[in-house]
N, C-alpha and C positions, 0 to 999 in steps of 0.2 A: 935339194937343198935341205937342210935336217929342219925337224918338226920347231924347234925352237926359234931358229931364222923366221921359219914363217908366222912366227907367234909374235915376234918382234917388229915383221913387218906391219900384220895387222893390228896391233898397240899403236904404232906409227901411225897407219891411215887411219885409225878409227879418233885418235886425240885430234888429228888434222881437223876431218869429220865435224867432231864436236865443236871444235875452234870456228869451224864456218857457218853453224845454224846459227840463223836469225832471228829464230823463234818458238816457243817450247814445240809445238807441234814437230817442228825441221828436226828439234833436236830429239825429240821420241820415236820417229824414224830410224834415226843413228840406232837408236839405243833397240828397237826390235830386231834391225837387220844384224846386229852383233851378239844381244843378248835373249833375243829371243826363242823362241821352240824351234824353229828355224834358222836360227841366228848362225854368222860363221864362228865365235867361238863358243857355243855351245855345239857344233860339231865336231870340235876337238875332242869334249868331254866325253860325247856319245861314242867318240872312234880310239876311246883308251883301252880297248879290251884287244884292238889290233895292232897296238904299240909294243915291239920287244919289250920280255920284265925285265932286261937291264935297265932300261930307259923308261921306264915307267914313272921310277920314282921323280928324274930330271924334269922330263914330260909335265906330269902333274901340277908338280910345284912352279913351275912356269905357265901352265893355263890358269891355273889360280891366282897366280899375283897378276897376270897380265888382265882376269877379270876383276879383280881389286882394284887397278889401276882407271882402267876403263869406268866402274863404276863412281870412284871418287869422280872422274873428270866430269863425269853427267852429274853429278849433284849439285858440283860447285857452278857446272854450266846452266845449270837450270835455277839454280838461285841468282843469280847473273839476268838472265834472260826473264825469268818471274819480276825483280826489280822495275828491269825496265817498262817492262809492259804495265805495270800499276803504273808508274810515275805519267807514259802515254795516254791510260786511262784518265787519270785525276787533270792532268792538264786539259785531254779533249773536254772535259767535261767542268772545266771550271767557269766560272761567273764572272764576268766582265764588271766589274763596280763600276764604272764609268759610262754604261751603257743606260738608257731610260730605263725606268723600271714597267713591267707587265700589268697594268689595272687589271683589276677583276672584273670584268661587265657587270654593272648593277641590276637588276632586274626593278621591273615596276609592276606596280597593278594593273590585273585587266582595264580594259575602256571602261566596261561591263561594271564593274566592283567600282571605278572611280564615278562614275556618272551616279550609280544607287547612293555612295558617300556622299554625292552634292547636293545631290537632292534633298537627302536626309537631313543635310546639314542646313540647308535653308528654312526646312520647317523647325528644327531646332529654334532656328532665328526666333521664329514666331512662336515660342511656348508650345509646340508640340511634342511628345513621346514616340520613342519608334516603338512595335509593339511586334513580336513573333508568332506565327503556329503552326500547325504542322501541316507539312502537305500532303499525307494521305491522311484523308478528310471523309467525314460522312456524307451522303444526301440531304441529310436536314441541313448542314451548318452550310455547306456549299448551295443547296440551292430552297430548300422548303422555309428556311430562319431567313431567305432573303426574297421573299415572294415570288418565287420562280412555283409555277404550280406544275403539279404531277407531267401533265402534258407538254411541259416546254419545250421548244426545239433544243433546247441546248442539254437536255439531258438523257438525248439520243444515243446507242452506242457510237454512230460516226461522230460524234463532237467531242465525247467521253471517253478517258482511260479508264474501266471500272475494275477495281479489285477483286476478283473473281472466289467464292469459295469451293476449294477443293475438298469439302468435307464428306460430300455425297450428295449435296441437296439439290436437284436441278433445276429448281424453282432458280436457282441461285447462278447455276452456271449458265442457266439461258441469257442472263444478263442482267438479272434483278437484282443485283448484289446494291448493297446501301454502301459501300466503302467504294471510295474512287480517289484517285488524286486530282488533285482540286485545280479546278479551272481559272480561279481567281483566288487573289488573296484576301476575298471583301470576306470569307468565313473567321479570317480573323476580328474583322471588326464585330461579329457575332458574338465572338467570346468576349473579347472587350467590354461589350453591353453588358454581357450578363455577369462579369466578374468584375469590373472596377466601377467605382461609384462616378454621377455625376457632378460637373460637366467632364466631356470626353473629348480629348485632342491628342489622336493619331495618325501616324503613318504605318503603314505595313508593307515593307519589302519583303519579297520571296521568288521563289519558282514555283511558275503554274506549268498546267499541261493542259495542251489539247490537240486533237485527232487532224490536223493541218499538214499538210503538204508545204515543205520547204519552199520557199519562192522566194523574191527581193522585202516581199511586204509580211510575211509569215513563217514563224518555226513555230515548230511542234511541242518544243519547249524553251519556254524565254521568263524573262524577269520583270516582274512587275512592282509597281508600287500604289496600291490604295490607300486613301486617306477618309478620314471619319472625324466629321466634328457634332457634338450633341450639347446644345446645352439651351438656355431662354433665349426666346428673339433671334434664333437665327434665321436672317432672310438668305433669299436668291441674289442680292447686292454683295452681302460678305463673302458667298458662294465666289461671285466674279471678283471681286477685288483680290481676295485670296490669292485665285489663280493667276489673274494678270501678273500681278507683285512677282511671285514665282518664275513665271515664265519668263518676264526680264532677268531674273536673276539667273536663270539656268543658258539662255540664250542672249542676252545683251539688251540692255535698255533700248534697243532701236528698235526690236522687234515687237509686232502688235497681235492680240488676239482678237481672236471673232467665237464667239457661241450660239450654232445651231443646232434648234430644235431637233430632239430624237426620243426613242424610247430604250426605257432599259425599266427591268421588272421591279428593281430595288428603289427606284428614284423617280419621283414626279413634282415637280416637273423633271425632265432633263437632257442633258444638250449634251454634243461635242463640240471640242474647242480646238481650233484652227491656231497656228502660228503662223505667222508670215515668213514667207520664202527669204530666206540668208541670201541665197545666190541673186535672186533678181529686186530683192527688197518688194516686195507686192507689185513689181509691174508684168509679171507673167514669163514663164520661162517652160524649158523641155522638163526640169525637175520637177517643179511643180503644176506641169501639165496644163498651163499659162492660165491657172487660175492666180497665181500667187500667193495661194496658203497651201499650207499643207498640216494635215489631219494628226493632231496628236493625243487627247485624253477623253475618256468620258466622264460626265458627272451630274448630278443632279440633288434636289433636295429629297433627302431619305423619307420614303415612301412611311405613312403611318401605319402600313399593315406591320412594317419591316420594326418598327420602334414598340408595337405590342408585343408579337411577340419574342422579343428580350426583355420584357417586364417595362416598358417605360410609357407613360401617359404621353400619348402625343397632344393633348390639350393643353399641356405645360410646357414640353420641350419641342425642339424643332431641329433639324441639322441636315448638312450635306455632306456628300460624299462625293469623292470622283478615283479615278485609276489610270493610269497610262502605264506605256511599256517601257522599260528602260532601253530596251535596243532600238527604238522606233526615236525613242529622245537622243540619244546617241548619235545617231543617223542623222537626225533635220539639226542637231547640235554641228555636227561636223561635215554635213552635205556629201553623206556616203550612201552610195545608192541600193546599198544591197543588204540585207541585214545579215547572210550567211557569211559575209566577208568577217563579220565580227567571232565569228565560231571557227573558221578554218584554220588558225592558228599558223598565217603566213608573218613570219616576222617584219619581213620589210613593211608590213602595211600596219600591223602592232606599234611600230617606233615611232611611226608618227606622231602620237600620241603619248 
C-alpha cells in the first residue's frame, strides 16, 4: 500500500475516533495518539528521510494536509464537547427555586451572659447603675480596703492567683506581690466609694478568679455580680427586702428566700441567702440534699471600717453589700446539676436555653 493510501486510511480512522469521543479527556487521548511525540502521524513526518526523493513532495504535502484536517476536526469537536460539558455543569448546579429556602441558623447569647444581663436589668429597674473595674487588681482593693487583714486565709497562695514581678525582686517572686487576679468584684465597690458622690446604688458584674479545682459546684474562673448601697438610714430590712424582691424576679414569684447568719470580713452583720428548691418546692429532694433550700449568695451590712477606708463617715452613712455567682444562679434557675456543663460548649445542652 502506498504511503498516500496509508495516510488516507489514518485520516479516516482518526476522524471516526474524534467523532466518537464523548468528552474532552477522551478527545485529548485521540490527539496525543495521532499528533503527539509518539503519534502515528508524527511518525510519518519523522520518516520523511526514508521516502524516495521523487515521492517526498507528494508524501509531504499529503502528511501536512492530513495534519490540518485532523487539527481542524479536533478543534471543532473540542468546542462542541466543552459547550456540552458547560451546559451539564450549569444544569447540575442549578437552584430549584420551588424548594424551601435554607435558613441560616441564628446564634443566641450564652446562658451566662443572659443571666448576667437579666440580673442587671432587675437592679436597673430599682434605680441602680452598673459599674465595672479591672480584672487585674491590687492587694489593697481586693483585700485591705475590704477589711481583710494581712493574715486573712483568702490571701494565701493556695486561694489566690498572684501576678509576680519578674524584674528580679526575690521577695515578689516568693509570692509577696501586691498584684493579683481579683477574687471578687468587691474591689469595684471600693473604687466607686472613692470616686463617686453619695448616695451609691450600684451592681458590679465581671469575671473573678480563685484557685479552686473544678467540680460540680466550683470553678477556678467564674462570673460574679456584687452590689453595694451606701446611703443614710440604710438598714438590714432594706437588704432583706431588696434581695427577696430580686430573687422572686429571677426565679419566680413562688420561690422563697432564707437568711442564715454567716461571717464575711467586709460586712457586719453578715448572712448567706438561700432560695427554695425549684424541683421539690421546698419539700426536700436529692437536688437540694433533702433540705428544701439551695445556697445562692452572701450579703451583709457594710462594715464601718470599710466605709472609713474609703473616706465615708459611718456615723452618717450606712449601707449593705451582696455578691452572687452568675453560674450558680443559672444552675439554680434551670436546675442544672453541674456548673461545668455551662462551659463545655455542648450545643445539645446550650440550645435548651
